[in-house]
C-alpha positions as CSV (number, residue, x, y, z in Angstrom):
1,M,31.5,-9.7,7.7
2,F,30.1,-12.5,5.4
3,D,31.1,-12.4,1.7
4,K,28.6,-13.4,0.3
5,I,24.5,-14.5,1.0
6,L,21.0,-15.3,-0.5
7,I,18.0,-13.2,0.3
8,A,15.0,-15.6,0.2
9,N,13.0,-12.8,-1.1
10,R,11.5,-10.4,-3.9
11,G,10.8,-6.8,-5.2
12,E,11.3,-3.6,-3.6
13,I,12.8,-6.0,-0.1
14,A,15.3,-8.4,-1.8
15,I,16.2,-5.1,-3.8
16,R,16.7,-2.9,-0.3
17,I,19.2,-5.7,0.9
18,I,20.8,-5.4,-2.3
19,R,21.9,-1.9,-2.3
20,T,23.5,-2.0,0.9
21,C,25.0,-5.2,0.8
22,N,26.5,-3.6,-2.8
23,R,27.8,-0.7,-0.4
24,L,29.6,-3.5,2.2
25,G,31.3,-5.1,-0.6
26,I,28.9,-8.2,-0.1
27,Q,27.7,-10.6,-3.0
28,T,23.8,-11.5,-2.9
29,V,22.9,-14.5,-4.8
30,A,19.0,-13.7,-6.0
31,V,16.4,-16.9,-6.7
32,Y,13.4,-16.6,-8.8
33,S,9.8,-18.0,-10.3
34,D,8.7,-18.1,-13.4
35,A,6.6,-15.3,-13.1
36,D,9.5,-13.3,-11.7
37,S,11.6,-14.0,-14.8
38,R,12.6,-10.9,-15.7
39,S,12.6,-8.9,-12.3
40,L,14.3,-6.5,-10.9
41,H,15.6,-7.9,-8.3
42,R,17.2,-11.0,-10.4
43,Q,18.7,-8.0,-12.6
44,L,20.3,-6.4,-10.2
45,A,21.9,-9.6,-8.0
46,D,25.5,-11.0,-8.6
47,E,23.6,-14.7,-8.8
48,A,20.6,-15.1,-9.6
49,V,19.0,-19.1,-8.8
50,Y,15.8,-20.5,-10.5
51,I,13.2,-21.4,-8.0
52,G,10.1,-22.9,-9.4
53,E,6.6,-22.6,-10.6
54,S,5.0,-18.9,-10.0
55,Q,2.9,-19.7,-7.3
56,S,4.8,-19.5,-3.3
57,Q,4.2,-22.4,-2.6
58,K,6.2,-23.9,-5.3
59,S,9.2,-21.5,-5.5
60,Y,9.4,-17.9,-2.5
61,L,8.2,-21.1,0.0
62,N,9.6,-24.1,-1.2
63,I,12.9,-24.3,1.7
64,D,14.4,-27.5,-0.2
65,K,14.6,-25.4,-3.4
66,I,15.6,-22.4,-1.6
67,I,18.4,-24.1,0.9
68,A,19.8,-25.5,-2.0
69,A,20.0,-22.3,-4.1
70,A,22.4,-20.9,-1.2
71,T,24.4,-24.1,-0.7
72,S,25.1,-24.4,-4.1
73,T,26.2,-21.3,-4.8
74,G,28.5,-20.8,-1.7
75,C,26.6,-18.7,0.7
76,Q,27.8,-18.2,3.9
77,A,24.0,-16.7,5.2
78,V,20.2,-16.6,4.2
79,H,18.4,-13.3,4.8
80,P,14.9,-13.7,4.9
81,G,12.8,-10.5,4.1
82,Y,9.7,-10.1,5.1
83,G,7.1,-12.0,4.5
84,F,7.5,-15.7,2.6
85,L,9.5,-17.7,5.3
86,S,10.8,-14.4,6.9
87,E,9.2,-15.5,10.4
88,K,9.3,-19.8,10.1
89,A,11.3,-21.8,12.5
90,D,11.7,-24.1,10.4
91,F,13.5,-22.4,7.3
92,A,15.5,-20.9,10.0
93,K,16.6,-24.3,10.9
94,A,16.7,-25.8,7.9
95,V,19.6,-22.6,7.2
96,A,21.3,-23.6,10.2
97,A,21.5,-27.3,9.6
98,A,23.0,-26.3,6.3
99,G,26.0,-24.8,7.6
100,M,24.9,-21.1,7.5
101,V,23.2,-18.4,9.4
102,F,20.1,-17.2,8.9
103,I,20.1,-13.7,9.5
104,G,17.2,-13.1,11.9
105,P,17.0,-14.1,16.0
106,P,17.6,-17.4,17.1
107,T,15.4,-20.4,15.6
108,D,13.6,-21.4,19.5
109,V,13.0,-16.8,19.9
110,V,11.4,-17.3,15.8
111,D,9.0,-20.1,17.0
112,V,7.8,-18.8,20.0
113,M,7.5,-15.2,19.1
114,G,5.9,-16.1,16.0
115,D,3.3,-17.5,17.1
116,K,0.5,-15.2,19.6
117,I,-0.9,-17.6,21.9
118,T,3.0,-18.2,23.5
119,S,4.3,-14.6,22.6
120,K,1.8,-13.1,24.9
121,E,2.1,-15.1,28.2
122,L,5.8,-14.5,27.4
123,A,5.2,-11.0,27.0
124,K,3.2,-11.2,30.5
125,N,6.0,-12.6,32.2
126,A,8.1,-9.8,31.2
127,G,5.9,-7.2,33.2
128,V,4.4,-5.8,29.6
129,P,1.2,-4.7,29.6
130,V,-1.2,-7.0,27.1
131,I,-4.4,-7.1,26.0
132,P,-7.5,-9.2,27.6
133,G,-8.6,-12.2,26.2
134,F,-8.6,-16.0,26.0
135,I,-5.5,-17.0,25.8
136,E,-5.3,-20.9,24.2
137,A,-6.7,-21.3,21.0
138,I,-10.1,-21.9,20.7
139,K,-11.6,-25.9,19.7
140,D,-15.4,-24.5,18.6
141,E,-17.6,-22.2,18.4
142,A,-19.6,-23.0,21.6
143,E,-15.9,-22.3,23.4
144,A,-15.4,-19.2,21.7
145,L,-18.7,-18.0,22.2
146,T,-17.7,-18.7,26.4
147,A,-14.6,-16.8,25.8
148,A,-15.8,-14.2,24.2
149,E,-18.7,-13.7,26.8
150,A,-16.1,-13.7,29.5
151,V,-13.4,-10.9,27.4
152,G,-16.9,-8.5,26.6
153,Y,-18.1,-7.8,23.1
154,P,-16.5,-7.0,20.9
155,I,-14.3,-9.4,20.4
156,L,-11.1,-10.1,18.1
157,L,-10.3,-13.5,16.1
158,K,-6.7,-13.4,15.6
159,P,-4.4,-16.6,14.7
160,A,-2.2,-17.8,16.3
161,A,0.2,-17.8,13.5
162,G,1.4,-14.9,11.4
163,G,0.7,-11.4,10.8
164,G,-0.2,-9.0,8.1
165,G,-3.7,-8.8,9.5
166,K,-4.6,-11.8,7.4
167,G,-7.6,-14.1,9.3
168,M,-8.4,-11.4,11.7
169,R,-12.5,-10.6,12.5
170,I,-14.1,-8.7,14.5
171,V,-17.3,-10.2,16.7
172,A,-19.7,-7.5,18.1
173,K,-22.3,-10.0,19.0
174,P,-22.9,-14.0,19.4
175,E,-24.7,-14.6,16.2
176,D,-21.1,-13.4,14.2
177,M,-19.4,-15.8,16.1
178,K,-20.3,-18.9,13.6
179,A,-19.6,-17.0,10.2
180,A,-16.4,-15.0,11.7
181,L,-14.9,-18.4,13.6
182,A,-15.2,-20.3,10.0
183,A,-13.6,-17.5,7.7
184,S,-10.5,-17.2,9.8
185,R,-9.8,-20.4,10.0
186,Q,-10.2,-20.7,6.5
187,E,-8.1,-17.4,5.5
188,T,-5.5,-18.9,8.3
189,Q,-5.0,-22.2,6.5
190,K,-4.6,-21.0,3.4
191,A,-1.7,-18.2,4.5
192,F,-0.2,-20.0,7.8
193,N,-1.2,-23.7,7.1
194,D,-2.8,-23.1,11.0
195,T,-6.4,-22.9,12.3
196,R,-5.3,-22.3,15.3
197,V,-7.1,-18.5,16.3
198,F,-7.7,-16.6,20.2
199,V,-9.7,-14.7,21.4
200,E,-9.1,-11.1,22.9
201,R,-10.6,-7.9,23.7
202,Y,-11.2,-5.5,20.7
203,I,-9.7,-2.2,21.9
204,E,-12.2,0.4,19.4
205,Q,-10.3,3.3,18.2
206,P,-6.5,2.4,19.0
207,R,-3.6,3.5,17.7
208,H,-1.0,1.5,16.7
209,I,2.5,2.3,18.0
210,E,5.4,-0.4,17.4
211,I,9.1,-0.2,18.7
212,Q,11.8,-0.8,16.3
213,I,14.7,-2.9,18.8
214,L,17.8,-3.6,18.0
215,A,19.5,-6.6,20.0
216,D,23.3,-8.1,19.5
217,S,24.4,-11.7,20.9
218,Q,26.4,-10.0,23.9
219,G,23.0,-9.0,24.9
220,H,22.9,-5.5,24.7
221,V,19.5,-4.7,23.6
222,V,18.2,-0.6,22.6
223,H,15.2,0.6,21.3
224,L,15.2,3.4,18.2
225,G,11.8,5.1,18.5
226,E,8.5,4.3,17.8
227,R,6.2,4.6,14.3
228,E,3.5,5.0,13.9
229,C,1.0,2.2,12.3
230,S,-2.6,3.8,12.4
231,I,-3.7,4.4,8.8
232,Q,-4.6,0.8,7.8
233,R,-7.3,-0.9,5.4
234,R,-8.1,-4.4,6.6
235,Y,-4.9,-4.7,8.6
236,Q,-3.0,-3.8,6.2
237,K,-0.5,-0.8,6.9
238,V,-0.5,2.4,4.3
239,I,0.8,5.3,5.9
240,E,3.5,4.8,8.4
241,E,5.7,8.2,10.6
242,S,7.8,8.0,12.9
243,P,7.6,10.1,15.6
244,S,4.1,9.8,16.7
245,P,2.3,12.8,16.9
246,A,0.3,10.7,19.7
247,V,3.8,9.6,22.2
248,S,5.8,12.3,24.7
249,P,9.3,11.6,25.6
250,D,8.1,9.9,28.8
251,L,5.5,7.3,26.9
252,R,8.5,6.5,24.0
253,E,10.8,5.9,27.2
254,R,8.3,3.8,28.8
255,M,7.4,1.9,25.7
256,G,10.7,1.0,24.8
257,K,12.0,0.3,28.1
258,A,8.7,-3.0,27.6
259,A,10.0,-3.8,24.4
260,C,13.5,-3.9,25.3
261,D,12.6,-6.0,28.5
262,L,10.6,-8.6,26.2
263,A,13.4,-8.9,24.0
264,R,15.4,-9.6,26.6
265,T,13.5,-11.9,28.6
266,S,13.0,-13.7,25.6
267,G,16.7,-13.7,24.1
268,Y,16.4,-12.2,21.2
269,V,19.3,-11.6,18.9
270,N,19.0,-8.9,15.6
271,A,16.1,-6.2,14.4
272,G,12.6,-6.8,16.1
273,T,9.4,-5.0,16.5
274,V,7.8,-5.1,19.1
275,E,3.8,-3.8,18.6
276,F,1.7,-2.3,20.6
277,V,-2.2,-0.5,20.2
278,M,-2.8,2.4,22.4
279,D,-6.2,3.5,23.7
280,S,-7.8,7.3,23.9
281,Q,-5.9,7.8,27.7
282,H,-2.3,6.3,25.8
283,N,-2.7,3.2,27.5
284,F,-0.8,0.5,25.7
285,Y,-1.1,-2.7,25.1
286,F,1.5,-6.4,23.7
287,L,-0.1,-6.7,20.3
288,E,2.4,-9.2,18.8
289,M,6.7,-9.2,18.1
290,N,7.6,-9.5,14.4
291,T,11.1,-11.6,14.4
292,R,12.1,-9.6,11.2
293,L,12.4,-6.4,9.3
294,Q,9.5,-4.4,8.9
295,V,8.2,-2.7,5.7
296,E,7.9,0.4,7.0
297,H,11.8,0.2,8.7
298,P,12.8,3.0,6.3
299,V,10.9,5.5,8.2
300,T,13.1,4.8,11.4
301,E,16.0,4.7,9.5
302,L,15.5,8.1,7.8
303,V,15.5,10.2,12.1
304,T,18.0,8.0,13.3
305,G,20.2,7.8,10.5
306,L,21.0,4.1,11.4
307,D,21.1,1.3,8.4
308,L,19.1,-1.3,9.9
309,V,19.8,-4.2,7.2
310,E,23.8,-3.2,7.6
311,W,23.3,-3.8,11.3
312,Q,20.8,-6.7,10.7
313,L,24.7,-8.2,8.9
314,R,26.8,-7.3,12.0
315,I,24.2,-8.4,14.7
316,A,23.9,-12.1,12.8
317,S,27.9,-12.1,11.4
318,G,28.8,-11.4,15.9
319,E,29.5,-7.7,16.1
320,P,28.3,-6.2,18.9
321,L,26.2,-2.9,19.0
322,S,28.7,0.0,18.7
323,F,26.3,2.5,20.8
324,D,24.4,2.2,23.3
325,Q,20.5,3.4,24.3
326,S,22.3,7.0,24.9
327,G,23.7,6.8,21.9
328,V,20.4,6.8,19.4
329,T,19.6,10.5,18.3
330,F,16.9,11.5,16.4
331,N,16.2,14.2,13.9
332,G,13.2,15.5,12.1
333,W,10.2,13.2,11.0
334,A,9.0,10.4,8.7
335,I,6.4,9.7,6.8
336,E,6.5,6.3,4.6
337,A,3.5,5.6,2.2
338,R,3.3,2.0,0.6
339,I,1.7,1.7,-3.1
340,C,0.2,-0.7,-4.5
341,A,-1.2,-2.2,-7.3
342,E,-5.1,-2.3,-7.1
343,E,-8.6,-0.1,-7.3
344,P,-9.5,1.7,-4.4
345,T,-12.8,2.7,-6.1
346,R,-13.6,-0.7,-6.4
347,G,-13.2,-2.4,-3.6
348,F,-9.7,-2.0,-3.8
349,I,-9.4,-5.2,-5.4
350,P,-6.7,-5.9,-6.8
351,S,-4.5,-4.9,-10.3
352,T,-2.7,-6.4,-12.4
353,G,-0.7,-5.7,-15.7
354,M,2.4,-4.7,-17.8
355,I,3.7,-1.3,-15.9
356,T,3.8,1.0,-19.4
357,R,5.1,3.9,-17.9
358,Y,7.1,5.1,-15.1
359,A,8.5,7.6,-13.2
360,A,9.6,7.8,-10.1
361,P,10.0,11.4,-7.5
362,R,13.2,12.6,-6.9
363,G,14.4,15.1,-4.2
364,R,15.7,16.9,-1.0
365,G,14.3,14.4,1.9
366,I,12.8,11.8,-0.7
367,R,13.2,8.4,-0.5
368,V,11.9,5.5,-2.9
369,D,12.4,1.8,-2.0
370,S,10.8,0.4,-5.3
371,G,10.9,-3.2,-7.0
372,V,9.3,-2.3,-10.4
373,N,10.8,-0.4,-13.4
374,I,9.1,0.2,-17.0
375,G,8.5,-3.3,-18.2
376,S,7.5,-5.1,-15.3
377,K,4.6,-7.1,-14.8
378,I,2.0,-7.2,-11.9
379,D,0.8,-10.8,-11.8
380,V,-1.9,-12.0,-9.4
381,Y,0.5,-14.4,-7.3
382,Y,2.6,-12.1,-5.3
383,D,1.3,-9.0,-2.2
384,S,0.5,-6.5,-4.6
385,M,2.9,-4.1,-3.0
386,L,5.0,-1.8,-6.0
387,A,7.4,0.5,-3.7
388,K,7.1,2.5,-0.6
389,L,7.9,6.0,-1.2
390,I,9.3,8.0,1.5
391,C,10.1,11.4,3.0
392,H,12.1,12.9,6.2
393,G,11.2,16.6,6.8
394,K,12.3,18.9,10.2
395,T,9.0,18.6,11.1
396,R,6.8,17.0,10.4
397,E,4.1,19.5,8.6
398,D,7.1,19.7,6.0
399,A,7.1,15.6,6.3
400,R,3.7,15.6,5.1
401,Q,3.3,18.3,2.7
402,G,7.1,17.3,0.5
403,L,5.6,13.4,0.8
404,V,2.5,15.1,-0.8
405,E,4.1,17.0,-3.7
406,A,6.2,13.5,-4.2
407,L,3.3,11.8,-4.9
408,N,2.0,14.2,-6.8
409,G,4.9,13.6,-9.3
410,Y,4.8,9.8,-9.2
411,H,4.2,8.7,-12.1
412,I,2.7,4.6,-12.9
413,E,0.8,3.7,-16.0
414,G,0.6,0.4,-16.9
415,V,-1.9,-1.0,-14.1
416,S,-3.8,0.7,-11.5
417,T,-2.3,2.5,-8.5
418,N,-3.7,3.7,-4.7
419,I,-0.8,7.1,-5.2
420,D,-4.5,9.1,-5.0
421,F,-6.0,7.6,-2.2
422,V,-2.8,7.8,-0.3
423,T,-2.6,11.3,-1.6
424,S,-6.1,12.1,-0.7
425,V,-5.4,10.2,3.1
426,L,-2.3,13.0,3.6
427,C,-4.6,15.9,2.4
428,L,-7.2,15.7,4.8
429,P,-7.1,18.2,8.1
430,E,-7.8,14.9,10.3
431,F,-4.2,13.3,8.9
432,A,-2.6,16.8,9.8
433,E,-3.7,17.0,12.7
434,G,-2.2,14.4,13.7
435,N,-6.2,12.7,14.8
436,L,-5.6,8.8,13.9
437,S,-7.1,5.9,14.8
438,T,-6.7,2.2,13.3
439,S,-10.5,3.1,12.1
440,F,-9.2,6.5,10.1
441,I,-9.8,5.1,7.0
442,D,-13.3,3.6,7.4
443,Q,-14.4,6.9,9.0
444,H,-13.5,9.4,6.5
445,F,-13.4,7.1,3.5
446,E,-16.7,5.2,1.8
447,G,-15.6,3.3,-1.5
448,G,-11.8,4.4,-2.2
449,V,-13.1,8.3,-1.6
450,S,-13.1,10.6,0.5
451,K,-16.4,11.5,2.4
452,R,-15.2,15.0,2.6
453,S,-15.4,17.5,-1.2
454,P,-12.6,18.7,-2.6
455,S,-11.0,22.0,-1.0
456,L,-11.7,24.0,-3.6
457,Q,-8.4,25.7,-4.0
458,Y,-7.1,22.3,-4.9
459,L,-9.8,22.2,-7.8
460,Q,-9.1,25.6,-9.0
461,L,-5.8,24.6,-9.7
462,A,-6.7,21.4,-11.1
463,A,-8.3,23.4,-13.5
464,L,-6.1,26.3,-13.9
465,A,-3.4,23.5,-15.2
466,A,-5.9,21.6,-17.7
467,T,-7.0,24.4,-19.3
468,L,-3.4,25.7,-19.2
469,I,-3.0,22.3,-21.2
470,Y,-5.4,21.9,-23.2
471,H,-5.1,26.0,-24.9
472,T,-1.4,25.3,-25.4
473,R,-1.4,22.1,-27.7
474,T,-4.3,23.3,-29.5
475,V,-2.2,26.4,-30.4
476,A,0.3,24.3,-31.2
477,V,-1.9,22.0,-33.6
478,R,-3.2,24.9,-35.0
479,E,0.3,26.5,-35.6
480,S,1.3,23.3,-36.8
481,L,-1.1,23.4,-39.5
482,R,-0.6,27.1,-40.6
483,H,1.2,25.8,-43.6
484,M,-2.0,24.7,-45.1
485,V,-4.7,27.9,-44.4
486,S,-4.7,30.3,-47.6
487,D,-3.1,33.7,-47.2
488,I,-5.9,35.1,-49.8
489,G,-8.5,37.0,-47.6
490,G,-8.1,38.5,-43.4
491,K,-6.4,36.6,-41.0
492,R,-8.4,35.0,-38.0
493,D,-8.2,37.5,-35.2
494,M,-7.5,35.6,-31.8
495,G,-7.5,37.7,-29.8
496,R,-5.8,38.7,-26.8
497,T,-7.9,36.9,-23.7
498,H,-8.9,33.2,-24.1
499,P,-11.8,32.3,-22.3
500,Y,-13.3,29.2,-21.1
501,K,-16.0,26.8,-19.7
502,V,-14.2,24.3,-17.0
503,R,-16.8,21.3,-15.6
504,S,-15.8,18.6,-14.1
505,Q,-17.8,15.9,-12.1
506,G,-21.2,18.5,-11.7
507,E,-19.0,21.7,-11.1
508,L,-18.4,24.4,-12.7
509,F,-15.3,26.6,-13.7
510,E,-15.0,29.9,-15.3
511,V,-11.1,30.1,-16.3
512,T,-9.4,33.3,-18.8
513,L,-6.2,33.2,-20.2
514,E,-4.6,36.9,-20.5
515,G,-2.2,36.8,-23.8
516,S,-0.6,34.2,-25.3
517,P,1.2,31.5,-22.9
518,V,5.3,31.7,-23.3
519,S,7.7,29.3,-22.2
520,G,9.6,31.0,-19.6
521,E,7.6,33.9,-19.4
522,T,4.4,34.8,-16.5
523,C,1.5,34.7,-17.7
524,T,-2.3,35.4,-15.6
525,I,-4.9,33.3,-15.1
526,R,-7.7,34.0,-13.9
527,V,-10.4,30.9,-12.2
528,D,-13.4,32.3,-11.0
529,G,-12.8,35.9,-11.0
530,T,-9.1,35.2,-8.3
531,T,-6.4,36.4,-10.5
532,H,-3.2,34.1,-10.6
533,K,0.6,34.6,-11.3
534,V,1.8,31.5,-13.6
535,I,5.9,30.6,-14.6
536,I,4.7,29.3,-18.3
537,P,7.1,25.7,-18.5
538,T,8.8,24.1,-21.1
539,F,5.7,22.2,-22.4
540,E,6.6,18.4,-23.7
541,F,3.2,16.9,-24.5
542,F,4.5,13.6,-24.2
543,R,5.5,14.1,-20.3
544,R,2.3,12.6,-18.0
545,R,4.0,15.0,-15.4
546,L,3.8,18.1,-15.4
547,K,5.2,21.2,-12.5
548,L,4.1,24.6,-12.4
549,T,5.2,27.8,-10.5
550,V,1.7,29.6,-9.0
551,N,1.8,32.6,-7.5
552,G,6.1,31.7,-6.4
553,Q,4.7,28.6,-4.5
554,D,5.1,25.0,-6.6
555,Y,2.9,22.6,-8.0
556,R,3.2,19.2,-9.9
557,F,0.2,18.0,-11.5
558,R,-0.4,14.0,-13.2
559,L,-2.5,14.3,-16.0
560,R,-3.4,12.4,-19.3
561,F,-5.6,13.1,-22.8
562,E,-9.1,11.3,-22.9
563,E,-10.1,12.5,-26.8
564,S,-10.5,15.7,-26.5
565,F,-10.5,16.4,-22.3
566,M,-7.8,16.4,-20.2
567,F,-7.6,13.9,-16.8
568,M,-5.9,14.9,-13.9
569,S,-4.6,13.7,-10.2
570,F,-3.9,16.6,-7.9
571,N,-3.7,16.3,-4.3
572,G,-5.3,13.3,-3.8
573,I,-8.2,15.1,-6.6
574,S,-8.1,12.6,-9.6
575,R,-11.2,13.2,-12.3
576,L,-11.8,14.0,-16.1
577,F,-11.8,18.2,-16.2
578,E,-13.9,18.9,-19.5
579,I,-12.5,21.8,-21.4
580,Y,-15.2,24.1,-23.5
581,T,-14.8,27.5,-25.5
582,P,-17.7,29.5,-24.8
583,K,-19.8,28.8,-28.2
584,E,-18.6,25.0,-27.6
585,W,-20.8,25.4,-23.8
586,A,-23.2,27.4,-25.4
587,M,-24.3,24.4,-27.6
588,M,-23.4,21.5,-24.3
589,T,-27.2,22.7,-23.9
590,F,-28.5,20.8,-27.3
591,M,-26.0,17.5,-26.6
592,P,-27.7,14.5,-25.2
593,E,-26.8,12.5,-22.1
594,K,-24.2,9.9,-22.0
595,A,-26.8,6.5,-22.3
596,D,-24.8,3.8,-19.1
597,K,-25.1,0.9,-21.3
598,A,-23.8,-1.8,-18.6
599,L,-25.7,-5.0,-18.2
600,D,-27.6,-6.4,-15.0
601,N,-28.3,-9.6,-16.5
602,I,-24.4,-11.1,-15.9
603,L,-21.5,-10.8,-13.4
604,L,-18.1,-10.0,-14.2
605,C,-15.0,-10.6,-13.4
606,P,-13.5,-7.9,-11.3
607,M,-10.2,-8.8,-11.7
608,P,-8.0,-11.7,-12.3
609,G,-7.7,-14.5,-10.1
610,L,-8.1,-18.5,-8.8
611,V,-11.8,-19.3,-7.9
612,V,-11.8,-20.8,-4.9
613,D,-15.3,-21.3,-4.4
614,V,-19.2,-21.2,-6.3
615,L,-21.6,-20.3,-3.7
616,A,-24.3,-21.1,-5.9
617,Q,-25.8,-22.9,-8.5
618,K,-27.8,-23.1,-11.8
619,G,-31.7,-22.1,-10.7
620,E,-31.3,-20.7,-7.8
621,R,-32.5,-17.6,-6.2
622,V,-30.0,-14.7,-5.3
623,F,-30.5,-11.4,-3.8
624,R,-27.8,-8.3,-4.5
625,G,-25.1,-7.6,-2.4
626,Q,-25.2,-12.0,-2.3
627,N,-21.5,-13.8,-2.4
628,L,-21.7,-15.7,-5.8
629,V,-17.7,-16.3,-6.1
630,I,-14.7,-16.3,-3.8
631,L,-12.0,-15.5,-5.9
632,E,-7.8,-15.6,-4.6
633,S,-5.9,-12.6,-5.5
634,M,-1.8,-11.2,-4.4
635,K,-2.8,-13.9,-1.6
636,M,-6.0,-12.2,0.2
637,E,-9.8,-13.5,-0.8
638,S,-12.8,-11.7,-2.0
639,G,-16.4,-12.2,-2.7
640,V,-17.8,-10.9,-5.6
641,A,-21.3,-9.8,-5.4
642,S,-24.6,-10.5,-7.5
643,P,-25.6,-6.9,-8.9
644,V,-29.3,-7.9,-8.6
645,D,-32.2,-9.9,-7.3
646,G,-32.6,-12.8,-9.5
647,V,-32.3,-16.4,-10.8
648,I,-29.0,-17.8,-11.7
649,A,-29.0,-18.6,-15.7
650,E,-26.0,-19.9,-15.6
651,V,-22.5,-20.4,-14.0
652,R,-19.7,-20.4,-15.8
653,V,-16.5,-20.7,-13.6
654,K,-15.5,-23.6,-11.3
655,K,-13.6,-24.5,-8.6
656,G,-10.1,-24.5,-8.9
657,Q,-10.7,-22.1,-12.5
658,A,-8.2,-18.9,-13.5
659,V,-9.7,-15.7,-14.4
660,E,-9.5,-13.2,-15.5
661,A,-10.9,-9.4,-15.0
662,D,-13.9,-8.8,-17.1
663,E,-15.0,-12.3,-17.5
664,T,-18.6,-13.4,-17.0
665,L,-18.8,-15.8,-14.0
666,I,-22.6,-16.0,-14.0
667,K,-25.3,-15.0,-15.8
668,F,-28.9,-14.5,-15.3
669,E,-32.0,-14.6,-15.9
670,V,-33.0,-11.6,-17.4
671,E,-36.5,-11.0,-16.0
672,E,-39.4,-9.4,-18.2
673,K,-40.1,-5.6,-16.9
674,T,-44.2,-4.6,-16.3
675,A,-45.6,-1.9,-17.5
């Protein structure tokens, strides 16, 4: 076993590797950039080496600097994590040339399997089913159109290099090919420094199923079952689970055999993942092989009891597997949610800033792999994922409910996150029933919000919690001022019941508290005539989380005060609850509606980032929805569309300029409105 390794990565995966190394007594060396100078992974490693500026190309993608850091600190091996250089054969070769061990497969296997074209050819030779397609790099638009006609629309343009969905484009008809091919090549060039793109048939409504394998240098290969990764957005996985609700024992055996056959044919060594797409008839086709540890590896660890990072280290140091296929057992179910810094209701644009509050959930069956804490700064330079929250249960429903409860208690402030979005996915009946496909989010969500109306039960529970906090806080303020009240005259009768009107996005609830809530005692609270027995907790108003026992069931809420009202997050519901006394509610009929003060003659920057391109100029007439500026943030490019039909009066940015959220990009001429 190694004595000391360098981790060529950052964030949560670097911390994950450090945790296993600490348990095995292996010293770790972290690398960090300017942006990560105060990062958690730097603090937790035994040593840390500065490798350059914040941009990935000048730090985490700089092979020479990483090799120098490893050799100068006396490391015997390098763990690449995932992303960055993890699937770059040149990096694996550089590690070997420096006399160290690359913790991953042999360099020639990284080369072959990292290329989508050569890997598909190898899969065919191994007898693994592949998606029909044109498995050669497309030269130009004409060749792409010819290939698409032969394969049949819709088709998928896929980069030959890299992964993570970058560069992929669906083309439904010939007239869409030119723009899609140009966009695919441009994104592929930026992400992988490679413009090769190929064509394959797009399988509609597929499930994404992948098989985890382990292979040692003595020729032993085993699979560790499947992971279902169908809940995706823009080809990026959002929720993963193991096992899959769609895979029978017989299908698992056949898919596992195909994955192991491919590993043997390629000469694979170490941990790897063979990805498949599966159609509605349960036919499966090879998609690609990831020659690294996957982001979603914890769900496999929880159902098998194996530490995949430990086995990566053991295999890389020459140890054989200590078990065969019959020694792999599965226990229960695990589901993982990726926690990302993004704003779902604003097109999932990245969110940046400093984390000002952070409280991760704990409990039986709960695991959090996080790369952040209070004070962590989230920049535009790297991936938006902050952490992964995983729950293990005896059944899928146990794991699902446990994960929902944990997400309700996962509190992050300072940046926007997708916590409520992934919670709402998990709470949909279709997810609970296991009716999944890679188009699940597009089918059930619009603008980052579920198309299905929120559960009335969930809304009533949120209204109950908001009213209880509001009432208790109001009473506490009143009690704190009692010494200032004159004792002369009669005392105000507070009454035994406390009725409130609660409004939230047009929905109205009647909430009544019977008696005065006392910590540790049970209080009766009626919501729209339904009686609930609530055990009153000890309130600590500086906390933004609340655990309530309602009718014998525990519920967790996240909350924040917005002026006199409560913003509640619960089971995917995330909205403001306005609480009024009967007198206040009666006065509401006399109050004016809030006016929308948004300006329609300017284009604001939706997120911090870098201007990749400006697509319009002064004096040009543009139309609502037309992309005017292309921004790059957190390794993703996004178009910023015009909010109006109009003429551009001023362009305030240029290509290569760094911009901040809400900065004015373009001003439009103000057109006089006719009567």
